[in-house]
N, C-alpha and C positions, 0 to 999 in steps of 0.2 A: 461078826465084825465086818466092816466094809472091805470089799475086794479093792484091788488097786484101781480097777476101772470105775467102780462106784465112787471111790475117793476122788478120782480125777474129775468126775462130774460135779461132786460137791465142791471141790476147790474152784472150779471154773465159775460156778454160781456165786460162791463166796467172794471171789475177787472181782468178777465182772457183772454180777447180777444186779437187778432182775434180768433174766434172759428168756426170750421165746424159745420154744423147743427147736425151731428151725435154726435159730442163731446158735444155740448150744450144740446142735448136731454138726453144724458147719465148723465151729471152732475146734471140736474134738474129732472131726473126720469120721463121724458115725452115721450109720443109716438110721432112718426114723424108727425102725423096729428095734435096733440095738439100743437106741436111746431110751425108748419106752421100757425095755427090759431093765435097764440100769437105774432109771429114775423111780420105778414103781416101789422098790423097797425103801428108798429114801423118803418118798411121800408117805408110805405106810408107817414109817418110824417117826414121822413128824419133824424130820430135819428140814425137808423142803416143803413149801406150800405153793399152791397155785393162786396167783393174783387174779383179780377181775380184769377182763380185757379192757384195753385202753379205749376211752370214749372216742367215738367217731371212726373206729377201725372198720375196714371194708372186708367182706368175706367171712370165712370161718374164724371164730374167736381164737386168739392165740394162747390165752391163759398163761402168761409168763410165769416162770419158776423163780422163786426167791427163797432165802433162808427164813425159817420160822423165827418170829421175834422172841419166842420163848426158848431160844437155843442156849442161853446161859450167859454168864459174865466171866470175863477173863482178866488176868492181871499180868502186866509185863514189868520187869524190873531191870534197870541198867545199873551196874555197880562200877564205880571208879575206886581209886585208892583212898578217896576222901568222902565221897557222897553216895547216897542211894537215891535213885530216881524211880518212882513207881507210878504206873498209869493203869487205870481201870477202863476196860472197853467192853463193847458187845461183841458178838461173834464175827462181825465184819470189821473189827478193830476200830470202830468209831469211838472216840474218846468220851468217857463218862466223867472221869475225875483224874486229877494228877496230885502227886505228893512228892516232896523232896525233903531230905534230912541229911545232916552231917553224920559221918561214921566215926565216932570217937574210938571204937575198937573194931579192927578188921579181922579178928579171929573168926573162923567159920561159925562157931556157936553164937557169937555176938551178932554177926550179920544175919544169921537165920532167925534169931530172936527179934531183931529189928524189922525184918520183912514180915514175920508172923504177926507182930503187933499191928502193923498197918492192914494186912490182909484180913485179920479177924474182924475188922470193922466193915468189911464188904460182904454183902448178901449174895447168896447163890453163886459162889465162885465155882467154876467148872474146871479150871486149869490155870496154872501159873507158869510163866516163862521167865527165865533169868539169863541175862546177857553179861558176860565178863570178858575182859581182855586177856588173851592167853590161849593155850592149847586145851581144847575140850573134846571129850569123846564119851559117849554112852553114859551121860550124867556125871562124869568125873571131871573135876577141875585138875587136869594133869599138871599144868604149870600156869599159874596166874600171877605173874611177877608184881603187878601193881597192888595186889592184895597180900602177897607173900604166901600164897597157897601152893602146895604141891601134893598131888594125889589125894585130893579131898573129894569124897563122894557126896557133893553138895546137893544134888538133886534128890537123892534118897533121904539125906538129913532133913531137908526142908519139907519134903512130902510127908515124912513121919510127923512133923510138927503140925502141918496144915490139914492133913487128911484128904488132900486132893493131889492129882498128878502134877508133877513139876518137870518141865523141860529145861535143860541147861544147854546154852549155846554160846559160841564165840560171838563177841559183840559185833564184829564187822560182818559176819555171816548173817546175823539177825538184822542188822541195818540194811544189808543188801536185800533181804526179803522185804523189809519195809519200803525201800525205794521202789522195788518192782511192783509192790501191791498197791500202795497208796501215796508214794512219795513223788519226787520230781522225775523218777524214771518210769512212772506209770505210763503205759502205752508205747514205750520204747522196747522193741523185742530183744535187743541185746545191748549191754553197756557194762563198763567197768566202774566200780566204786573205789575211789581213792580217799582214804581218811588220814588226816594229819592232826595230831593232838599230842597226848602224852606218848603215843607211839605212832607208827605209820602202818596202815593196813591196806589190803586190796581185796575186793570182792568182785564177783563176776556173774552176770546174767547172760545166758545164751538161749536164743529161741524161747524167751519168756520164762525160763527156769533158772533158779539160783543154783550155781555150781557148788556142790558139796563134795569134798574129797578129804582123805586123811590129812593132807597138808593145808587145808583151807583155813585152819585156825592157828597156824604156826608162825604167822608174821613173816612170811618169806621175803617181803620186799623191804623190810626195815633196814637191812644192811646191803641193799643194792647200791653199787658205787655210782655216784652222780657227778662228782667233781674231784679230779685227781689231786688238786692242791687244797682241798677243803680240810676242815678240822676233823679230828678223830672222835668217834663215839666212845662210850664207856668200855666197849669191848675191843677198842683199838683199830676199828675199821676207818680208814681215812676217806672223807668225803662221801660217806654213805647217806642214805635218806634220813636215818635217825639223827646223824650229826648235823644235818642242815635244816630239817623241817619240823622237828618236834618242839613243843612249847618249852621243854627243858633246855634244848640247845639254843633257842632264841634268847631265853632268859640268861643263860650262862654267858653268851657272847656279849650282850649289851651290858650286863652287870660288870664284866671285865673291862669293857671299853669306857664305861662311865665311872668306874671305881666305887660303885655302890650297888646294893642289892636291888634288882629290878625284876618284877614278876613278868610273866608272859603278857598279861593284860596291860601292864605298864608299857611294854614294848610296843604293842599295837597303838596305844594312846599316844605315845611319844612320836611314833612314825607318822600318825595322822597330823600331828602338830609340826612335823618337819624337822625333828631333832636328828642331826646328821648320823649319829651312831646307830640309832634305831632304824632310820631310813635305809642305811646301807645294809643292815642285817635283813630287813624285809625284802629289799631288792634282790639280794643274793638268794634268799629263800624262794622268791618268785621265779628266778631262773632255774633253781633246782626243781621246783614244782612243775614247771613247764617240761623239763626233761623227763621227770617221773611220769607225767600224764602222757607224753609222747611214747615212752616205752610201754606203758600200760596199753595204749591203743595199738601199737605195733605188734605186741606179743599176743594180745587177746583177739585181734582182728575186729575190735569193736570201736567205732568212731565216736561214740558218746561216752563221756566221762562224768560221773556224778561225784562231786567233791563235797566232803563233810568233815566235821570235827572241829575242835576248839581253835585250831590254827587255820581254818579255811579262809579267814579274813585276809591271809596273805594274797589270795587270788585277787581280791578287790583292790588291795593297797598297791599291788605290784603287777597289775594286769598286763602292762606293756612288756614287762620282763617275762611273764608267764607265756604270753602269746609268741614272743620272739623265739624263746627256747623251744617251745612246742613245734613251731614251724621248722626250726633247724633239725629237730629230731625225727620228723616225719619224712618218709621218702617222697621224692618229687612225683606229683600226679596222684598221690593217694587222697582218699576222701578227707576233707577238712574235719578236724576234731572239734566237737562241740563240748564245752565244759559247762556243766549245770551245777551251780553252787546251792547246796541245801543248808540254809541257816537256821533250821528248826531247833538245833541244839539237842540236848540229851533226851528230850521227850520223844524224838523220832527213834532213838535207839531203844528206849523202853517200849515204845509201840511195836517196834520190830520183835522184841522179846515176846510181847503178847501174840503177835502173828505166828511165831514159832509154836507157842502153846496151843493156839487155835488149830493149826495144821496137824499137830500131834494128836489132838482130840479127835480129828476126823478118822484116824486109824483105830480108835477105841470104841466107836459108837456101835452098840449091839443092834443087830437087825434080826427080825423074825422072818424066816424063809419057808 
């Protein structure tokens, strides 16, 4: 199997390649001799290949390193409480195909069967990644409230059906990997990811690495208090992020004010049309979002925020409120916060799950020494 140093080389080429040996050594702070020692088994195993030198280069040919095109196919799956989003990629997470379907039954067996039905149609699958909202560890869905799962060994269940390795990850952590690797955060060494949709989530990248910790999948920001006089969430917390920013909270507020059922999508549509109740709800959500982004920047010491999720349209619809609250929340003289909105939708979350599967595969590749 790959050592940690060899895996680091493979990850660097995976995310940033093709790379010359000199560029790769500089990025990893390695001497040329150390890099040669680490890359030799990867080349012998066929994971890395040498490309022809670029035309017109001067001096000794550089022979850039890249991943082998025969490295395999990967599948990423994002699960919500209602739908399944599946994406097929190559080993660099470049999209090959996408699928989407409703989940009539969210029991673990039914969801595993639905995923297996789609994966069975894909050739040469090397690994599968699944991203879900909730607390995840060691392949176990310890608490996935949107699916109604507790202590479900879903990775093992699905791997048994498919006959390939399965990686299970919290969806915000997987999305954070996606943003770092190929999303709007690519090239930014450190940033926080704020997600607003059915829930509120926070991810973090520091020095080019996604932060993973025992609490990274516990949704620790959902009940962060943002407004003392705000509404209460289902758990009784007044003015918390969940009570102000989730799609459910927006739907409940505008439905109450209009005296009829209004979906979150309807709220955004009505706000664009200038409907007063929807407009007021979005403006208040914008203020709460600005406070949340300011706190995320203050506490993480990262001045870039990547915003994603079904309710990310709040930022565009109430940008003045977001910016004003963000400025009030930041200390005087601190670095201005840049908010990058990712409107790619759930395909980005599924692609993040594929990225998790790809990185897990790097630790399983057998090498001959």
